[in-house]
N, C-alpha and C positions, 0 to 999 in steps of 0.2 A: 738339635732338631728335629718334632715328631715328623714320622713319615705318615698321619694320618690331618683329618681334617675339622679341629677341635671347634665344640660348642662355646659359645657362651657358660659365662659361669653361673651358674642358679644364685648366689648369691651380693652377685653384684648393682645394684640401685642404676638407675637412668635419670640421667636429669627431666629429659622429656620425655614420659611415656609414647610410645606411640600407638594412633588410632583406631579403633577395631577394626574399620574400613579398609584400612592399609593391608592387611589378610583377604581379603575379597577380591582378587582381580577382577577386572573386565568382566571376560571370561567365564566367569565362576556361573552355572548355573539357579546357586543359589536365588542371583540378582533375576531370574527370570520370573523363577516363585515370587518373590518380593513386586515387579512390576503388576504381574499379572495377579495378583489379590488388591494389590492398591487401585484401578483402574474398575474392579467388580462393583455394582451399587449391591451390596449386602443385604439390606433391606430391600432392594427388591425383590433379593433371589427367595427370604423368607428366614432372612437371618438376624434374632433380636441384638440391634446396636446400640441401645440404651438399658444400662444399666437399672439396676431398685435404687431408690431413693434412700431404701431401710439396708443395713449391715453393712459387708466390706463390699467395695467396689468390685466388678467381675471384669475378668479380662477378655478385654474386645474381639469382637470373631474374626477379626479378620488375621490376629495372631496367633490365635489357636489355629485356623486355616490353614494358615502360611507354614506352623508348626508339625501339621497334618500330612500337607502336599511334601515337604523335604522329607518326610518319614519315610514316606511310602517312594519316593523318591531312590529311595536309602538302602531298604529292606530295613525296616524299623516302624515296624508298624506295631506292637506291643506298648501299651499305654505308659507304664514302670520304665520300656527303654526306654519310649520319648522323656520321661521325665530325668530321666540319668543324661542324657545326653543335652539336656538342654543348661545343664549347668557343665558341661564339660567341652561341648562341640564348639568352634571357634564360629562353624559359618551358623550355626545355628543362634547363638548371643549374638552374632549381626542380620540374624533375619528376624528373631523376633525383639530386640534391645533390652536385651542380660535379662527378659524375663522369666521365671521360674516356678509355672504352676506345678500342684503335684495330679499323681495317675489320676487319681479319681476324677479332677476337673477334668482332665483329659479325657476321660473317657466317657463319661457327662455330655461332653461337644459331643463327640460324636454319635453317641446315642441320641441326643435328643433335639439332632439338626438334621435327618437323615436327606428326607425331601430337599435341600435347601444345598445341601453336599454331591445329589445327583446333579443339579439345578448348575452346579458352578461343571462338573463335568460336560454336560452339555455345552456353554459357553465357550470352553475351547473346543470342543468341533466347532462350533460356530466360527470363531475364529479360523482356526484352521479352514474353513467354504470360502472366509473372507479374505485369504493368502493365496482362494487359488488353485491349494493345496490338489481338490477333489477334480482334477478335470481330467479326468475318466470317469465315466458312473459305471462301474462296473465294481458289482463287489460281491465275498464270497460268504455265503452265512454257513457256520458252523455251531455249535454245540460241544460245551466238552463237562463231564462229572467232577465236580469239585467237593468236599469231604466238608461238613461239620461241626458243629463241636458237640456231639453225639455221637457216643461209642455203638458196636451193631449190636450190640448185647443189652442195650438199652431202646431201640424197633423192634418193634411188634406186628406181626399179621396174626391171623386166621393158623395159619398152615405152622405159622411158628411156637405158638401158643400148643399147638396140638402135639407139634414132635417134643415139643417141651416137656407136655403133661404126661405123657409116655415115658421118656423117661426116668422121669421123677417116681412114676409107679414099679419101674422094672426097678429103680436106688432103693425103695422101699419094701420092697419084697423080698431082694438082696441082704438090706440089714437086718429085716425078721429073721430071715434063714439062720443070717450070724451069731442072731442073738440066742435061736434057740441050740443051736451048738455048742453055745458058749455055757453052755448050763450044764456038761459035762467035763469044766474047767473046775482047775479049784474054787472055792467057795471068794479068795478076795480076787482073783483073778479074773471071773465071772461079772461079779460086781463092777468090778473098772470096764471092762467092756462094757458089759449091758448100758452102762451111764450113757458111756462114750454116744453107742449106737442109736437111744435112744435120742441123744442131746441131734445128731446129726436127720434121723423121722421125724423131732418135732421143726427144724426151720427147714425140714422141706413140706411139712405141710403149710405154713406158711407161708411158703412159696407158692404153693398151690394156690393156697386162699390170694396173693395177691396177683396171680394169674386170672382167675374168675372174675375178681374188678377190672382189667385190663380186655379180659373179651366183652365184658358185656360196654365199656368204654369204645371197642372198634365198631360195634356197631351204629354207633351217632358218628362214625366217619366217612365221608362219605368213601375214599382209598381204598379204605379198610388195613388202613395204616396206622399206629401211633406213638411218637419217640416221642419217648418222657425229658428226657434235655433242652433239647432244640422242639417245639411241639409243628413246627413248619418244614423239617429236615424230612426226607425221605429216603426208604432204602432202594437206589436204584443198579439195575446192573453194567459192569464193565465185563472188560478184556478178562478181570482178573475176576475175585471174591462176590464183587461187587463193594459199592458203598453207600454210608447212609452219608445224604447229601441235596446237594444242589447242582440244576443242569443250567450252566451257566452260556447264552447266546449271545453270539459276535456277528458284525457286519461291518466285515474288513475288507479296504478300497485294495483296490489289487497296483497302483503305482507305487502308493511310498505304505503303503499294509500300515496304514489308520485305522484305527475303530473307531468306525463309523457312528454306529448304535447297538449297544447291548440288551439286555437283561437277565436279571436273572430268577426263575424260574424252580417251582419243586414236581414239574412234567416229568414223569419218569422216561418219557422218549419225546421224540423233536415233533411229531408226525403232524401239529398242529401249528408251527410253528415260522412256517415259511412265510406266509403273507403279512404276518404279524412283523416279523424283522425284516423283510425289504421293505413297506410302507414305513418306517421309522426310517433306511436306512436313504429311502428316497426323500423323505421330508429332510433328512439332516442335509443331505447333501444337494437340494433344492433340486433336484434332477425332473423333470418330465415325463423321460425317458429315462430307463432304471434296466439292466442285465443283472442278473441274479447268479452265480455259481456256487451249486451246494450238492451235499450226499443225498444217496437213494433210500436217508432216512428221512429227508424231509419229502416223499413222495405223498402226496393226495393232491389226488382230481378237484375235489372244491378250493383247493388254496391254490393248486396249480392255473386255472378256474379265476380266481378272485385276482392274483396275478396280473395275469392277461389282462382284464378288463381294464386294472390301474395303467397299463402303460408299462408292466415290469418281463421282462423277457426272462423265462427262466433256462438254465441247461439242469439237469439232472438224471443222470442214469434211470430207467424206470427198473424196477426190480421185475425179475425172469421168476414168478413163481404160476406153477400152471401145475393143477392137480390131475388132471387128465397126461400131463408128460409124465407125471413120474408113474402114471401107471402102465407108458410105452403104448401110446394114446401121443395119436396128431397133437402139438401146441396149439395157442392158439396165434402163433406166428406163421403158422401151415396156411392159414386163411384169408387170402387178398381181399382187401375191401375195396367194391366199384365204387366209389361217391355219386355219380351221374346216376349209378342206378337204385341208389343204396340197396346193394347186396353185396356177398361173402363171395368170392370163389373157393372152392375147397380142393386138397390135393388130387380127387379124382375128374377136375376138369368142371363137377356142377354147381347150379347156381342157387346158395341160401339165399331165400327170401324174405323180408320183413312180414312177421305176423304179427303185433302183438306188442303195447309195450307197460308197464306197469313202473311200481315207485315203490325203489328201496334205500332205505338209510337214508331221506333226504337227496336225491336223483333217481330219474325217470331213465329206468334200462330199455334195449327196445331186444326184440328178441327172435333173432331169424335163426330158418333152415331149410334145407330142403326133401321133397317126398320123394326124391330118389333114394334114399339113404338107405331103404327096406330091402332094394334088389344090387346094393354098392358092395362091389368086391373088395373096398378096401373099408369097407364097415368095420371085421374083426382089428384093426389097426386106429378104428376113429373112435367108436363107442362100444359100449354093453347096452343102451339104452335102444327104442325104436329109430330114435334120428337125434344127430350128431344134433343139439342146440347150442346159438352161437350169441355172448351178450355183449350191447353195445350203447354205452352211454350215452346220450343223446348229444351229448359235447367232448366225443372222442374225439373230434376232430382237430382240438386243441393238442392233448396230447399226441394226434400225431406228430402234430408239427411240433412237438417236441423232441420227439421221435430225431424226426428228421434233420433237425440244427445239430443235435446230438450228431449224427451221422457225420454231418459238414463240419465240427469243430470237435476231432477228438481227443484237442488238445487242452478240452476246458478243463476237462476235471485232475491234469496236472498242475493248470494255472492256478487253481482252487484248495489245493491240497497245499502249495509252496505257499502262497499265501495266507490264508485262515489259521496254520495250524503254528505257526512262527509264533503271532502273540500271546497266544494260551499256553505253548510254554515256555515263552520270557517270563509272565504273567505268575506259574506252577512255579518257575526257580526262584522267585523271590519269595514266594508263602515260605513263612516260619511256623511254629510249631507242631512238627507231623508235618505240612503242609493242608494246612486247615483253615476254616475260618474262624477269626476270633470272638467275632461275635454271635447274637442267636436271633431267629426269624429272621422270615423272609424279607421287611423292611430293611432293617439295619444290617443285615447281610447284601444287602444291592445298595446301601450306601457304603460300606466296605468297598465291594469291587469296581464302584463307581473314583473310589481314590486309586484302586489297582488302575483303571486303566485312562484317568486324568492321570495318573506319572505316566504310564509305559506312552502314551503318546505326543506328552509333552517331550520324554528323552527322544523319542522318535522326529519331529520337529526339530528340536534342539541340534541332531545330527545333520539335519537336512539345511537347516537355513544359518546356522550360526546362531549365539548366544544374541549378539549384538543387535543381528536382522531383525530376529525374535522379538526383540526389544524395544527398538523401533516400530515395529509394526503394531504393537500393541499400544502405543503412545499417540498414535498417527488419532 
């Protein structure tokens, strides 16, 4: 007798074949995908549900959507890999009823249904809201850089072209110098070396021509960048060398770490994204009042004001950038504002009075200074001018309130970091193909990111509620 458990013989026939459903347990997450898609009104979401009367019948959008959701749940995002899995994966055979679409059909579905796919992601967020998983109206907002299908060598800027032209000029001079020295070799060696070097020079001159054409195209670009493979991708600075890709924004609720709102942008900074993401989160959570935690990269006084007017309370550190302080002078923090008098008290205990206002970059800025500056003993530590002038935005009280909130809640940034960075880390660990998106252009990348977010949220809710409870909630 063998001491090991033995499997069945491959040649053994069975009288009553097992049903495919027997292989899928009641707690298998694939049942959640099946019920979720079946409960959707796909035509209302924008999917085409009626095939053309001519030609071969099309696959139903429900089957294709199930295929993609299953793929992103299981780190299978490539259309070619999904084609293979459809023919050998028992869960997929059960889910799409043994259909086997080819990779081109699969890829075309993702390409042609970008807006409906984004709507499906929002539908699941609405389901989470109905399940009261957003009981705490607190979200953390952050952005992360994702690689695009565009190599760094295929992204150009004026500076990059200028640098490359300089390198080419130097290389051509070197090759010409080598050609002159080759004349001192024997005739056959000189001929071979000269032909090889002239070939290199010809290639470089052709590259110069191409670079000059790209330089002309850059004049038409608003941000003075041009990507040849993915036209919407942008060169974005990161902690390392930087990448060519997209800036993905997310708003994550702090209780269950579910992504309530997201957006793919090609903005190189987060500066103008605070109100955009906060308002999307507020709408998704149906919250009149919302608390938002984010980092200094989002600090923008006009954005903070817009949030304040919409009932959104913000928590983010104010960047401490003071030109005077870097020169060894007193910083802005050394001047205390007295709201009842609309004056500032300086380190010498003198009052800087309001003088005049003027508009700068869309904001009304007020100017303050004291007449005592001229004879002040602390002037060498304060300014090199006639008097120290203090500039205050007319709505600076909103920023003062923000600073006060930060002082009274020092753990806000710890909560932000432990909330919003977890989903990004998880999603990036799922990416295949050198950790970049598989599709091109902003709209299609947005749809691919929606599939990642949907898969992430679905896994989280299954872990929180369990498969059976989630299925029951979807069928109500």
